C-alpha positions, 0 to 999 in steps of 0.5 A: 184493785186497791188503792196502794197503802191505803188505810194507813198512816195519818193522811187517810183520816177523815176531815171531821177526825183530822180536825178533831184530832188537832183540836183535842192535842193529839196531832198537830197541823204540822203532823197531819201536813207532813203525812200529806206531803209524803203521799202526795211526793210518793203518788203523784207520778201515778195519778197526777191529781194537782195541777199546782202544789207547792209542798214548802208552802204547804208546810209552812202553812200547817206550822204558822196554823199551829201557832194559832191560839186554840180559842182563835180557831175555827171548825175546819183548823189545820184541815188541807183541802184541795180545790178545782183549778177552775175556782179563784184563789188569790194566792195560787195560778187558776188556770183552767187546763187551758192553754190560753190561761197558763200562768193566770192569777185571779189574785182574790179568792172564790166565795168559797175559797174566802169561806174555808179559809174563815173556817181554818182549812189550808188551801193546799193546792189546785186540783186538776180539771177538764179545760174549762170544766167543760171538754177539750183537753182532759185532766193528766189524771188517773183513776187512783184504783187503776192508772188505765182508767179515768177518774171522771170529769171534769173534777179529776183531781178532785175525786181522785186525790180524797181517794188516794189519800192525798188530802180528805176534803176537796172542792169541785163543780158540776155542771152534769155530771162533774161532781157525782161522777168521779166519786162513783169512779173514784170511790169516795163521799161526795155532795151535788147540793142544791143549785145555788145553795153555795155561792158560785162567785168566783169560779169559771162560769159554764152554764150559770144555771146548772153550775153547782159548787160540790164537794168530796170527803172520806164519809157523811160526816166530811159533807156535813162539816162542809154543809155546815161551813158553808151555811146549809140547813134545811127547814126541818130536823135532818137527823135519821134515827134509823132506816127502819120503816122508811120509805125510799124510791128507786129512779131508774130515769130516762137514761135507764137503757144506757145502763151497764151491768155494774150500774144495774148490780149496784143498784139492785145491790144497794135496794136489796141492803135497803130491804134488808134493814127493813126499807119499804123500797119502791119503783118510782117511773118518772112520767113521759114529759121528763124524756125530754130532759137530757135534750133541755139540759143540752140546749141550755147549757150550749146557750149559757155557754154562749155567754159565759164564754164570750169573751174567750170566744171573741179573743181566741175563736178558733183557737180553743178546742173544736167542741167549743168553737162549735157550741159558742158558733151555735152550728147546731142553730139553737133559737130563742124559742128552743131555750125558752122552751128548754127552761119551761120544761125544766121549770115544770118537771122540777116542781112535779118531781117534788110532788112524785118524791114527797112521800118518800125519805128519799129518792136511790139512782145511778150515779154512773152508768157502770165502772170507770172506763178506760182512759184518757179520752173518755172521762165516761158520761154524765148520762145518769146525772144530767137530769138532777143537775138540770132539776137543781136537785140535791145528790149525795153519791155514796161508795162502797159497792165493788164491780168489776176488777174491784173497782168502785161504783157508787150510788147516788141519793136525790131527793127535793130541793134543799134537803141537802141536810136531810139526805146527807143524814140519810146517806150516812146510814145507808153507807154503813150497809153498802160499805165494802159491798160486792155486787153480783 
């Protein structure tokens, strides 16, 4: 399946290209915004990626941006950006897709939103999300490739809006797989950076030791552009002049028994492409101690939720959706001893993984078990993402592969903490091999 109108018009420009064309005077911010508004108007009834968007306001923002002298413009000048509706914005509602927070105005910008505005980006609206970015009410968003299928969650609208040509950049968050999974299902570039490399000040916390701000773009260059804006850097130079001669490990993770045919074929196709490019590909089997990480993620996340949502629990109680109410009541009976054991296991495995990964340029692993399932209730599982979120490792979804019925499926490139820029540079090289490639 293909996205309606894909590749046509200014709305399909990457953020990097859009910023360059505005800077050179080839187009204006208004030109780009008009194309964005037209696309949203044409597709919103089907894709429903936005929980809040005001076309007149967006156009006025672009017109004001065009008046700013060129010597006062930032690297994202005039580039439209969408933000997940759990991030605070001083001039728009932040509603968490919760019936308890409709019309909620925090009247302050999240740190990342302030950084984007300072770089000249135009924050045009809020992208729909699963309730509280956890569970409960699903986003109204559909998959741009097939409206019967999920875009993934919880950053549902963020991934779908970029994939559908409605905005060149969007911001999401990940506690389990909420950035990478929508990227794989929708077929776009995305990064979940190293935990806490970008401040999570100003978005609704779920589990503070996991929550990571991430972003979507149309190219690896787009991911790198925002990494620069957000001040992310590696200790070593991250340029990757060529793939030939590199060593890359393929890691199936402890969740491999849950892989689907499309996920298996995607990893095989990526492996074959790397080998054809002269890369030495080796298998990385994680030691048995890593088998406990999925359970550790659950214990830590739910324990931290009981702190993060204590105020909501005391105010709304059983009015919250049943799964959250059960977690906040600790119906599973998780103890502090359980939490300490889970935290200790995570800390041990972080250092052990980095030792295992050290001989390789990066580690290749599944982004999702398969292609997007039928929605809306089933947003897919974070099965292949939780381990990396728990370990705090950076992850880049590389799009380009297609599976059943032409639906996209991504693969993830990961590696040691604070190797974000290197992974983006390497992912750019790998992405050129996979773009448009079918899987067996």
